[in-house]
C-alpha positions as CSV (number, residue, x, y, z in Angstrom):
1,M,15.8,15.4,72.7
2,S,13.8,14.0,70.5
3,G,13.3,15.0,67.0
4,H,16.7,16.2,66.8
5,S,18.9,13.5,65.0
6,K,20.9,14.4,62.0
7,W,19.9,11.3,60.3
8,S,15.9,11.6,60.9
9,K,16.9,15.5,59.0
10,I,18.5,13.8,56.2
11,K,15.9,10.6,56.1
12,H,12.9,12.9,55.8
13,A,14.6,15.5,53.1
14,K,15.6,12.7,50.9
15,T,12.0,10.7,51.2
16,A,10.6,14.4,49.9
17,T,13.3,14.6,47.0
18,D,12.4,11.1,45.8
19,A,8.8,11.6,46.0
20,K,9.4,14.9,43.7
21,R,11.8,12.9,41.1
22,S,9.2,10.0,41.1
23,E,6.5,12.5,39.9
24,I,8.7,14.0,37.4
25,F,9.9,10.4,35.7
26,S,6.3,9.4,35.8
27,K,5.3,12.5,34.2
28,M,8.3,11.9,31.8
29,A,7.9,7.9,31.1
30,K,3.9,9.1,30.1
31,L,5.1,11.2,27.5
32,I,7.8,9.3,26.2
33,S,5.0,6.1,25.6
34,I,2.5,8.7,24.1
35,A,5.3,9.5,21.4
36,A,6.6,6.1,21.0
37,K,3.2,4.7,20.0
38,K,4.2,6.5,16.7
39,G,7.6,4.2,16.4
40,E,10.2,3.3,18.8
41,D,12.9,4.8,16.9
42,P,14.3,8.5,17.9
43,S,15.7,8.6,15.1
44,M,12.3,8.5,12.7
45,N,10.1,10.2,15.0
46,A,10.5,13.6,16.4
47,S,8.2,14.1,19.0
48,L,9.9,10.9,20.9
49,R,13.2,12.1,20.2
50,L,11.9,15.3,22.1
51,A,10.3,13.5,25.1
52,I,13.7,12.1,25.4
53,E,15.4,15.1,25.6
54,K,13.0,16.5,28.0
55,A,13.2,13.5,30.5
56,K,17.3,13.7,29.9
57,S,17.3,17.3,30.9
58,F,15.7,16.1,34.7
59,N,18.3,13.2,34.6
60,M,15.8,10.2,33.9
61,P,17.8,7.3,34.0
62,K,18.4,5.7,30.5
63,D,16.8,2.0,31.7
64,K,13.5,4.2,32.7
65,I,13.6,5.6,29.9
66,E,13.8,2.4,27.6
67,N,10.9,0.8,29.6
68,A,9.2,3.9,28.9
69,I,9.2,3.1,25.0
70,K,9.1,-0.9,25.0
71,K,5.6,0.0,27.7
72,D,3.1,-2.2,27.1
73,K,0.9,-0.3,24.2
74,S,-2.1,-1.6,25.8
75,A,-2.9,0.7,28.2
76,Q,-4.7,3.1,26.4
77,L,-2.9,6.5,27.7
78,E,-4.0,9.3,25.5
79,E,-3.2,13.5,25.3
80,V,-6.4,15.4,25.9
81,T,-6.0,19.0,25.9
82,Y,-8.5,21.4,27.8
83,E,-9.2,24.7,27.8
84,A,-10.3,26.8,31.1
85,Y,-10.4,30.5,32.7
86,G,-8.5,30.9,35.7
87,P,-9.1,33.8,38.3
88,N,-10.1,37.0,37.1
89,G,-10.4,35.3,33.3
90,T,-6.9,34.5,32.9
91,P,-7.1,32.2,29.9
92,L,-5.3,28.9,30.7
93,I,-4.7,25.6,28.3
94,I,-4.1,22.6,30.4
95,E,-2.2,19.7,28.3
96,A,-2.9,16.0,30.2
97,I,-1.8,12.6,29.3
98,T,-4.5,9.8,30.8
99,D,-6.1,6.6,30.7
100,N,-9.4,7.5,32.1
101,K,-10.8,11.3,30.7
102,N,-13.8,11.3,32.7
103,R,-11.8,11.4,35.5
104,T,-9.3,13.3,34.7
105,V,-11.7,16.3,34.1
106,S,-13.7,16.0,37.1
107,E,-10.4,15.9,38.8
108,I,-9.4,19.5,36.8
109,K,-12.9,20.7,37.2
110,H,-12.1,20.6,41.4
111,I,-9.5,22.1,41.0
112,L,-10.1,25.0,38.7
113,S,-13.7,25.6,41.1
114,R,-11.2,26.0,44.3
115,Y,-9.4,28.4,42.9
116,N,-12.1,30.6,41.2
117,G,-11.4,28.8,37.6
118,K,-13.7,27.1,35.5
119,L,-13.7,24.7,32.9
120,A,-14.5,26.4,28.8
121,E,-15.8,25.3,26.0
122,T,-13.6,24.2,23.4
123,G,-12.2,26.7,20.8
124,S,-13.2,29.6,23.7
125,V,-9.3,30.0,24.7
126,K,-7.6,28.6,21.9
127,Y,-7.7,31.4,19.9
128,L,-5.7,33.2,22.5
129,F,-2.6,31.2,22.0
130,S,-0.6,29.9,18.6
131,K,0.8,26.3,18.6
132,Q,4.6,26.5,18.1
133,E,7.1,23.9,18.5
134,G,5.0,21.9,20.4
135,E,4.0,24.1,22.8
136,W,1.3,27.0,23.1
137,K,2.4,30.7,22.9
138,P,0.2,33.2,23.6
139,N,-0.5,35.6,21.4
140,Y,-0.7,38.5,23.7
141,T,0.5,38.4,27.3
142,T,-0.3,40.5,30.5
143,E,0.9,41.8,33.7
144,P,-1.3,40.8,36.7
145,D,-1.7,43.0,39.9
146,E,0.3,41.0,42.8
147,N,-3.5,39.4,44.4
148,L,-3.8,37.5,40.6
149,K,-0.6,36.2,40.4
150,N,-0.8,34.6,44.1
151,Q,-3.7,33.4,43.1
152,L,-2.5,32.1,39.4
153,L,0.7,30.2,41.7
154,K,-1.6,28.6,43.6
155,L,-3.9,26.6,40.9
156,F,-0.7,26.4,39.0
157,E,0.7,24.5,41.9
158,A,-2.0,22.8,42.1
159,L,-2.8,21.7,39.1
160,D,1.3,20.5,38.3
161,D,0.4,18.3,41.5
162,H,-2.3,16.0,39.7
163,D,0.0,13.0,38.0
164,D,-2.2,13.2,34.8
165,I,-1.5,17.0,34.1
166,N,1.6,17.6,31.3
167,D,1.8,21.0,30.9
168,I,-0.1,24.5,31.6
169,Y,-0.1,27.8,29.6
170,S,-1.6,31.4,30.4
171,N,-0.8,34.7,28.7
172,V,-0.1,35.8,32.2
173,N,3.7,36.9,32.9
174,L,4.8,35.6,36.1
């Protein structure tokens, strides 16, 4: 009987787990390298210290954290914040770290259009949020119906699968 090997099941599960960890580690490395541009000493650079703590919470190895801090600064990574409306006009703030803003914005537009969303003008969504401790907190929250909740979860999953997207904020309780 082919396909019933225990080793085969373990191999496929390990491959899926490793791919997910790799994606998380690359996002954390980008965060750390952005924060390290302001200074490589975590005791003097609060954003670097927070990025390292976040990476450690995902069990990122120490050598990978050190490599991200010492990463070549010639790569022009930059933080970008996009404002968007999701399904049913749900306000979204999307934070990304990218080396090519044009590519990232077109890919985000594509993902949003597939899930009934659209990119918004600068300032059209941010007034609904306030930035506290480095994160966007909604000024008010809403309770979605089951259909909207499913649409938003699919949109968030598609956005989260994109390598450049770091965080997604919404005022909807999921």
